[in-house]
Structures are given as structure tokens and as C-alpha cells.
C-alpha positions as CSV (number, residue, x, y, z in Angstrom):
1,M,77.3,76.6,48.2
2,E,80.8,78.5,47.7
3,K,83.2,76.6,45.8
4,A,86.3,77.7,47.3
5,P,86.3,76.4,50.8
6,L,84.9,73.1,49.6
7,A,87.8,73.2,46.6
8,A,90.5,73.6,49.1
9,T,89.4,70.6,51.6
10,V,88.8,68.5,48.7
11,A,92.3,69.1,47.5
12,A,93.6,68.3,51.1
13,L,91.8,65.0,51.4
14,Q,93.4,63.5,48.1
15,P,96.5,62.1,50.0
16,R,93.5,60.1,51.9
17,A,91.8,59.3,49.3
18,R,94.5,57.6,46.8
19,A,95.8,55.7,50.0
20,E,92.2,54.5,50.6
21,L,92.1,53.7,46.8
22,A,95.2,51.6,47.2
23,E,93.5,49.4,50.0
24,L,90.5,48.9,48.1
25,V,92.3,48.1,44.8
26,A,94.7,45.6,46.8
27,F,91.2,43.1,47.0
28,K,90.9,40.9,44.2
29,S,87.2,41.3,44.4
30,V,86.2,39.7,41.0
31,A,82.4,38.1,41.6
32,D,83.5,34.9,40.3
33,P,84.4,32.0,42.8
34,A,85.8,30.4,39.3
35,Q,88.7,32.8,39.2
36,F,89.3,34.0,42.6
37,P,88.0,33.0,46.2
38,R,84.9,34.7,47.4
39,S,86.7,35.8,50.7
40,E,88.3,38.5,48.2
41,C,84.7,40.0,48.0
42,E,83.8,39.6,51.3
43,A,87.0,41.5,52.5
44,A,85.9,44.0,49.9
45,A,82.8,44.4,51.3
46,G,83.8,44.7,54.8
47,W,86.3,47.2,54.1
48,V,83.3,49.2,52.6
49,A,81.2,48.8,55.4
50,D,83.8,50.0,58.0
51,A,84.4,53.3,55.9
52,L,80.8,53.7,56.3
53,R,80.7,53.4,59.7
54,A,83.5,55.4,60.3
55,E,82.0,58.6,58.6
56,G,78.7,58.0,60.6
57,F,76.7,56.0,59.0
58,E,73.7,54.2,60.5
59,E,72.0,51.0,59.5
60,V,75.0,49.8,57.8
61,A,74.8,46.0,56.4
62,L,76.1,43.5,54.2
63,L,73.0,42.7,51.8
64,D,73.0,39.0,51.2
65,T,71.8,39.1,47.5
66,P,70.0,36.2,45.4
67,D,72.8,35.7,43.1
68,G,75.1,34.7,46.5
69,T,76.9,38.2,46.6
70,Q,77.3,41.0,48.9
71,S,76.4,44.5,48.6
72,V,76.9,47.3,51.4
73,Y,74.1,49.6,52.3
74,G,74.4,52.6,54.8
75,F,72.0,55.8,55.7
76,L,73.6,59.2,56.8
77,P,70.9,61.2,58.2
78,G,70.9,64.7,57.1
79,P,68.9,67.8,59.1
80,A,65.1,67.6,59.2
81,G,63.2,67.6,56.2
82,A,65.9,67.5,53.7
83,P,65.8,65.7,50.6
84,T,67.6,62.0,50.3
85,V,69.8,61.4,47.6
86,L,71.2,57.7,46.9
87,L,74.6,57.2,46.1
88,Y,75.8,54.1,44.2
89,A,79.2,52.4,43.4
90,H,80.3,48.9,43.3
91,Y,83.2,47.2,44.5
92,D,83.7,44.3,42.3
93,V,85.6,44.2,39.5
94,Q,86.2,42.7,36.0
95,P,89.1,40.1,36.3
96,P,92.6,41.5,35.3
97,L,92.6,39.6,32.1
98,D,96.4,39.0,30.8
99,E,98.6,39.7,33.9
100,D,101.7,39.9,32.0
101,A,100.3,42.4,29.8
102,W,99.9,44.8,33.0
103,H,102.8,47.6,33.1
104,T,102.4,47.4,36.8
105,P,100.7,44.6,39.2
106,P,96.9,45.0,38.6
107,F,96.0,44.9,42.2
108,E,98.6,47.0,43.3
109,L,97.8,51.1,42.7
110,T,100.6,52.3,41.2
111,E,101.3,56.0,39.9
112,R,102.8,56.7,36.6
113,D,102.6,59.5,34.2
114,G,100.0,61.0,36.7
115,R,97.7,58.5,36.4
116,W,96.8,55.9,39.1
117,Y,96.8,52.4,37.6
118,G,95.1,49.2,39.2
119,R,92.1,46.7,38.4
120,G,88.8,48.9,39.7
121,A,90.7,52.2,40.1
122,A,87.8,53.9,37.8
123,D,85.3,51.1,37.5
124,C,84.4,51.4,40.4
125,K,86.1,51.4,43.4
126,G,87.2,55.3,42.4
127,G,83.7,55.9,42.6
128,V,83.3,54.8,46.3
129,I,86.1,57.0,47.0
130,M,84.9,59.9,45.2
131,H,81.4,59.6,47.1
132,L,83.2,59.4,50.4
133,T,85.7,62.0,49.6
134,A,82.5,64.3,48.7
135,L,80.5,63.6,52.1
136,R,83.8,64.2,54.3
137,A,84.3,67.7,52.5
138,L,80.9,68.7,53.4
139,K,80.9,67.7,56.5
140,E,84.1,69.8,57.2
141,N,82.3,72.8,55.7
142,G,79.1,72.9,57.5
143,G,77.7,69.4,57.4
144,V,76.1,67.2,54.7
145,P,72.9,69.0,54.0
146,V,71.0,66.3,52.9
147,N,70.0,62.7,53.5
148,V,72.4,60.2,52.5
149,K,71.8,56.6,51.9
150,M,74.7,54.6,50.3
151,I,74.6,51.2,48.4
152,V,78.0,49.7,46.9
153,E,77.2,46.7,44.8
154,G,79.1,43.4,44.6
155,S,78.4,41.7,41.5
156,E,77.6,44.6,38.8
157,E,80.3,43.4,36.4
158,Q,78.9,40.1,36.5
159,G,75.6,41.0,35.3
160,T,73.8,38.4,37.5
161,G,71.6,41.0,38.8
162,G,71.2,40.2,42.7
163,L,71.0,43.8,43.6
164,E,67.9,44.4,41.4
165,R,66.2,41.3,42.7
166,Y,67.1,42.7,46.4
167,A,65.8,46.0,45.9
168,E,62.6,44.6,43.9
169,A,61.7,42.8,47.1
170,H,62.8,45.5,49.7
171,P,61.5,48.3,47.6
172,E,61.3,50.7,50.5
173,L,65.3,50.3,51.5
174,L,66.7,52.6,48.5
175,T,63.5,54.9,48.2
176,A,65.3,58.5,47.5
177,D,64.2,61.9,45.8
178,T,67.3,62.0,43.4
179,I,69.9,58.9,42.7
180,V,73.2,59.3,41.9
181,I,75.2,56.6,40.0
182,G,78.7,57.0,40.1
183,D,79.7,54.4,37.7
184,A,79.6,56.3,34.4
185,G,82.3,58.7,33.1
186,N,83.3,62.0,31.3
187,F,83.4,61.8,27.7
188,R,87.1,63.0,28.4
189,V,89.4,64.2,30.6
190,G,88.5,67.6,31.3
191,L,84.9,67.4,30.0
192,P,82.3,67.5,32.6
193,T,79.6,65.0,31.4
194,V,76.5,63.1,32.4
195,T,75.4,60.1,30.9
196,A,71.9,59.9,29.6
197,T,71.6,56.6,28.0
198,L,72.7,53.4,28.6
199,R,72.6,50.3,26.5
200,G,71.4,47.1,28.3
201,M,72.7,43.6,27.7
202,T,72.0,40.0,27.2
203,L,74.6,37.0,28.0
204,L,73.8,33.5,26.3
205,R,75.9,30.6,26.4
206,V,75.4,29.0,22.9
207,S,76.2,24.9,22.7
208,V,76.5,23.1,19.6
209,D,76.3,19.3,19.2
210,T,76.8,17.4,16.1
211,L,78.4,14.0,17.1
212,E,78.6,11.2,19.7
213,G,82.1,12.0,20.2
214,N,85.2,13.8,18.2
215,L,86.3,11.6,15.1
216,H,89.6,11.1,13.4
217,S,89.6,14.0,10.6
218,G,91.5,11.6,8.1
219,Q,88.6,8.8,8.5
220,F,86.1,11.0,8.6
221,G,86.5,14.5,7.6
222,G,84.3,15.8,4.6
223,A,81.3,14.2,5.3
224,A,80.9,14.4,9.5
225,P,79.3,17.2,10.5
226,D,81.7,19.5,12.4
227,A,80.3,21.3,15.5
228,L,83.1,23.9,15.8
229,A,82.4,24.6,11.9
230,A,78.7,25.2,12.6
231,L,79.1,27.1,15.6
232,I,81.5,29.6,13.5
233,R,78.8,29.7,10.6
234,A,75.9,30.5,13.1
235,L,78.1,33.4,15.1
236,D,79.2,35.0,11.6
237,S,75.3,35.4,10.8
238,L,75.2,37.7,13.4
239,R,77.1,40.4,11.3
240,A,76.6,42.1,8.1
241,E,79.4,42.3,5.3
242,D,80.5,45.7,7.1
243,G,80.4,44.4,10.4
244,S,77.1,45.7,11.3
245,T,75.0,43.7,13.9
246,T,72.2,41.9,11.8
247,V,70.0,40.1,14.5
248,K,66.7,39.2,12.6
249,G,64.2,41.8,14.2
250,L,66.5,44.3,15.7
251,D,66.7,47.9,13.9
252,P,70.3,48.5,12.6
253,D,69.8,51.9,11.6
254,A,68.7,54.0,14.6
255,E,70.7,57.4,14.8
256,W,72.4,59.5,17.9
257,D,71.0,63.0,17.7
258,G,72.9,64.2,20.7
259,L,77.2,64.5,21.5
260,Q,79.0,62.9,18.7
261,Y,82.3,60.9,18.9
262,P,84.9,62.0,15.9
263,E,86.0,58.9,14.4
264,E,89.6,59.9,14.5
265,D,89.1,60.4,18.1
266,F,87.2,56.9,18.8
267,R,90.0,55.4,16.6
268,K,92.7,56.8,19.2
269,D,90.5,55.8,22.0
270,A,90.0,52.3,21.3
271,K,93.6,51.9,20.0
272,V,92.7,50.3,16.6
273,L,95.6,49.3,14.5
274,D,96.8,51.2,11.6
275,G,95.2,50.0,8.5
276,V,92.4,48.4,10.4
277,G,89.2,49.8,9.7
278,L,86.1,50.4,12.0
279,I,82.9,48.1,11.8
280,G,79.3,49.4,11.2
281,S,77.4,52.3,9.6
282,G,76.3,55.6,10.4
283,T,78.2,57.7,13.0
284,V,80.3,56.5,15.8
285,A,77.6,57.6,18.2
286,D,75.2,55.6,16.3
287,R,76.9,52.8,16.5
288,I,78.0,52.4,20.3
289,W,75.1,54.6,21.9
290,A,72.0,54.1,19.8
291,R,72.2,50.3,17.8
292,P,72.5,46.8,19.0
293,S,76.2,45.9,19.1
294,V,77.1,41.6,19.6
295,T,80.3,40.5,20.7
296,V,81.7,36.9,21.2
297,L,82.9,37.2,24.3
298,G,84.6,33.1,24.5
299,I,84.7,30.0,22.7
300,D,85.0,26.6,24.4
301,C,87.1,24.4,21.5
302,P,90.5,22.7,21.6
303,P,93.5,25.3,21.8
304,V,96.1,25.3,19.1
305,I,98.6,23.7,21.6
306,G,97.9,20.1,22.0
307,A,95.1,20.0,19.3
308,T,94.4,16.8,17.7
309,P,93.3,15.6,14.1
310,S,89.7,15.6,14.9
311,V,86.3,16.3,13.9
312,Q,84.7,18.4,16.7
313,A,81.5,16.7,18.3
314,S,80.9,20.0,20.5
315,A,81.5,23.4,20.6
316,R,80.4,26.4,23.2
317,A,80.5,30.1,22.7
318,L,79.7,33.0,25.3
319,V,77.8,35.7,23.3
320,S,76.9,39.3,24.4
321,L,74.3,41.5,22.8
322,R,74.0,45.5,23.7
323,V,70.5,46.5,23.8
324,P,69.9,50.2,22.8
325,P,67.3,52.1,24.8
326,G,63.7,51.8,23.6
327,V,64.5,47.9,23.1
328,D,63.1,45.1,25.9
329,A,66.4,43.0,26.8
330,E,64.0,40.3,26.9
331,E,62.7,40.7,23.7
332,A,66.3,41.3,22.2
333,N,67.0,38.2,24.3
334,R,64.1,36.0,22.2
335,L,65.3,37.2,18.9
336,L,68.9,36.4,19.6
337,A,68.3,32.9,20.5
338,E,66.0,32.4,17.7
339,H,68.3,33.9,15.0
340,L,71.2,31.5,16.1
341,R,68.8,28.4,16.0
342,S,67.6,29.5,12.5
343,S,71.1,30.3,11.4
344,V,73.4,27.1,12.5
345,P,73.7,25.1,9.8
346,W,73.5,21.0,8.7
347,G,70.6,20.4,11.4
348,A,73.0,20.6,14.3
349,R,71.8,20.7,17.6
350,L,71.9,24.1,18.8
351,S,70.9,25.1,22.6
352,V,70.9,28.5,24.4
353,E,71.2,29.3,28.2
354,Q,70.6,32.5,29.6
355,I,73.5,33.7,31.7
356,G,72.5,37.3,32.3
357,Q,70.3,40.4,31.4
358,G,69.6,43.8,32.0
359,Q,67.5,46.6,30.6
360,P,68.6,49.4,28.8
361,F,67.9,53.1,30.5
362,R,67.1,56.9,29.1
363,A,67.7,59.5,31.8
364,D,65.2,62.7,32.0
365,T,67.8,65.3,31.6
366,T,65.3,68.1,32.2
367,S,64.7,67.6,35.4
368,P,65.7,70.1,38.5
369,A,68.5,67.7,39.8
370,Y,70.3,68.0,36.5
371,A,70.2,72.0,36.8
372,A,72.0,71.9,40.1
373,M,74.4,69.3,38.6
374,R,75.1,71.6,35.5
375,E,75.9,74.1,37.8
376,A,78.0,72.1,39.9
377,M,80.2,70.8,37.1
378,R,80.5,74.3,36.0
379,L,81.8,75.4,39.4
380,A,84.1,72.6,39.8
381,Y,85.4,72.6,36.3
382,D,86.1,76.4,36.3
383,G,83.7,77.1,33.8
384,Q,83.3,74.2,31.5
385,E,79.8,73.4,30.8
386,M,78.6,70.2,31.2
387,A,78.0,67.6,28.2
388,I,75.4,65.1,27.7
389,A,76.5,61.5,26.2
390,G,75.3,58.2,25.8
391,Q,77.3,55.1,27.2
392,G,77.4,52.0,25.0
393,G,77.6,49.7,28.4
394,S,75.1,48.5,30.8
395,I,74.3,49.2,34.4
396,P,71.3,47.0,34.7
397,L,70.6,48.7,38.1
398,C,69.5,51.7,36.3
399,N,66.1,50.6,34.9
400,T,65.1,48.7,38.2
401,L,65.5,52.1,40.3
402,A,63.8,54.2,37.8
403,S,61.2,51.3,37.5
404,L,60.8,51.4,41.6
405,Y,61.0,54.8,42.1
406,P,59.7,56.9,39.2
407,E,59.7,59.9,41.0
408,A,63.5,59.8,41.6
409,E,65.7,62.1,39.4
410,L,68.6,59.5,38.3
411,L,72.1,60.8,37.5
412,L,75.0,59.3,36.0
413,I,78.4,60.5,36.5
414,G,82.1,58.9,37.4
415,L,85.4,58.0,36.5
416,S,85.6,56.0,33.6
417,E,86.8,58.1,30.7
418,P,88.5,56.9,27.3
419,E,91.7,57.0,29.0
420,A,90.8,55.1,32.0
421,Q,90.9,51.5,29.9
422,I,87.9,50.0,31.8
423,H,87.6,46.2,31.3
424,A,91.0,46.2,29.8
425,V,94.6,45.7,30.9
426,N,96.3,48.3,32.4
427,E,93.1,50.5,34.2
428,S,93.7,53.9,35.6
429,V,92.1,56.5,37.3
430,S,92.9,60.5,36.7
431,P,93.5,61.9,40.0
432,E,92.5,65.2,38.6
433,E,88.9,63.7,37.7
434,L,88.5,62.3,41.1
435,E,89.5,65.9,42.6
436,K,87.0,67.4,40.1
437,L,84.5,65.0,40.5
438,S,84.4,64.6,44.4
439,L,84.2,68.6,44.4
440,T,81.3,68.4,41.7
441,E,79.4,65.7,43.8
442,A,80.0,68.0,47.1
443,L,78.7,70.9,45.2
444,F,75.6,69.0,43.8
445,L,74.5,68.0,47.4
446,G,74.8,71.3,48.6
447,M,72.9,73.1,45.8
448,Y,70.0,70.5,45.3
449,A,69.6,70.7,49.0
450,E,69.2,74.9,48.5
451,S,66.9,74.0,45.4
452,K,64.7,71.7,48.2
453,G,65.0,74.1,50.3
């Protein structure tokens, strides 16, 4: 597979890629009807379906998944006897958070300082555009040499498992020889990277009740059990003095033996304030790729403005636990719930409700597809060798696919390098990375087809 003609075509396709990414970013496709109307997700799904039809995909369908969202599927036939590659991305996005903190409108793709800003630009609407650009480049240079299945999920960010359940009920739909998940990212800009591990996750809604109703803090405070204080005590028990996660029964000391993440680089990428220390022990890679990590995502309690002098009768929190490879997410969920129940003070009533869950993942980087990806990345990145990293985030579908299709090779690439600031305000994508990774994928599909020749 020759680089030069493909590279020229991918470069010529970049204005189209930017225009289409702008159209896709404009949809407020947060898969939570409490925040944005479902019509925004439906419109984004329709856009993806139309794009697949325009590229010659057959059997294009909007899949109604069990969580009430839609994923988009299509099949592009290749030459007779060619292997089948499944390409994955998702069109749903994280909410914009504090829109006033964005330098430009979150749902309007805006170029600034050489990057394209907008919610979903990197995670993962850019992944949809990456797949389309790679296929278009191949079509202009002799044709797509493999059968392509494309699946674009509609609820990945919510962790509600709709596509996983749909795939389990229709296992024939996504069968493939190799699966390329376009929802990861390079370790940093310019360093081509495949992701070998993903942490799983479990998400719990925790409720604490102590009284039949709020009480005057002067008349009853000091003896009446405060639900908010009880919740805080229980949540605090999830961390050691140094900030390490300490859920009883989970190993807090696992180590990562691959690519390392220098602490000074992490501080810069995470934008840690001067004088504020990192939490946990061991290397940064140990902490974010190999060990469990708990995060309190939100607490329901009275806001400061409008608060009254009351002992609180009830309080709630949303707690996320990231689960490293080698740990079963269901078991971690059980341990987290038991830990919280045993840690709540004063006999307060604590209940837990599971909101979402996904298993961790570990790829086999010795498979033939990785050899093709290694060479494709080396060519696309002008001699830069492929790095192998972990990722602290979760893509629950990966384990489902690995379980359903144990013979399939599974690779994770994507546009979510540290400067992209995914899940935060001012998310952006590097257009140079979009171009190089589109070229990488085109080269990979050609080399993979030749290797299966």
C-alpha cells in the first residue's frame, strides 16, 4: 500500500472533513433527555445514516437499543473473499458543563490557535469523520479492499449499555475479523498510539436518610443525625490519607509496566494548580491505568444560596468507580456498595442503586492486525514508531465485542489526546491528528487486506 497517493487524497479531503464535523458538532446529542431533547440525538443519528448511504453503505439502519437510544449501522461490501473490518465510533457527547466557561460556543465548531473547538470534536464525532475520510481516500485510490461494517453508538457517554445488550441479542450483526474502535487517542499529539487496556466502570446512586424531615439546626442540631454529614463520612472512607482509593477488597497497589506518564507532563495535561499535589502513590501510570479510582460525580444537597439553618434529613450522591483490567466490574460494584454500607455512621439508612456498568478490557497486541497498524502508523507519522498505552476511561462495548467474537482482533485508536480536553469545557481536536489518523486507517485497511491476501 503506497502512502503518497493516499496522503494527497486525505489532505485534499480535509476541508470536507471540517465542514462535516461542524455539521455533526452542531447537534446537541447528549443522550440524557433531562438535559437536551431526544430529537437532538435522533437528528445526529439521521445525519450519520445519510452519510453512510451517500458512501454506498448497504443495510443502513437505525437500531433501537434497549436503553431507548439509537445506534447507526451500515455495511459496505468489499472484494469477494476479503476480510471484514468493523469500524466503531459514537455520536453522543458529554454535556457542555458550564457553557460560560467555554471560550467559543460548545456546539459550534470554531478554529482557534490551530485547533477545532466544540463538544464532541474529538470524543467522538471526530472519530466518525476519521472513518469516513479513510474510506473516501481508499475509494479514490482503487477502492476499499475489505468488507466494512460501521457502527456508530448513541449512548456511549451515558454508560447505559444499550448497544452492548443489542449486540448480545443480535450477535451476527457485528461479526468481523478485526474491529477498530475509533474512540481512544494518542498519548500526545504526534505520537501514534494504540490503547491496550481500558478500565471498566461502575456507577452508583447513593442515598442516605436519617430523619422524617429537616429540622431546625438550633433546636435539634448536635443530637439529631445529619444525613448530609453521614454521607460525607461514608464518601470520605473511600480514600486513604494520600488520596488513594481504598474500597475494601480491591487491590490498591497494582503496577503498570508499559509506557510511563511523567508526573510533570501529567500535571500540565491535567492543569493542576501550582502548589496542589497529586493524589495516590506509585507512578502516574500505575494510578490511572492499573488501579481502581473512585470519583464523586455529584451530591444532592441544599445549595449555599438559599440554604436554611436545618439539619438535613436526606442526601444523595453519584459515585463512579473505575475498575482496572483483571477485576470484574460486577464484583467491584458489590464491594463498593458493601464498603459504603459498612462505612455510613450513626446507623443512618444507606441505599444504593446501580446506574451503569462496563467491564475493563485488555487487547492482544501481538496479533497480526497490530503488525499492520504498526506499519501504517510508522508511514503516516513519517517514521514515528507506534506506542502502546493504557487508558483510564471505559468503553464498555469493547469487552462485549471481545466476548462475542473471541477470534476477532481488536484495536483502539482515536483523536482524544491530552490537549483535546475531552469531557471538559473547551474540548477540541487537532486537525493534523485527524488528517494523520485518517491516513493511518486508510493505510491499515490496505495493509490488513494484503496480509490476509
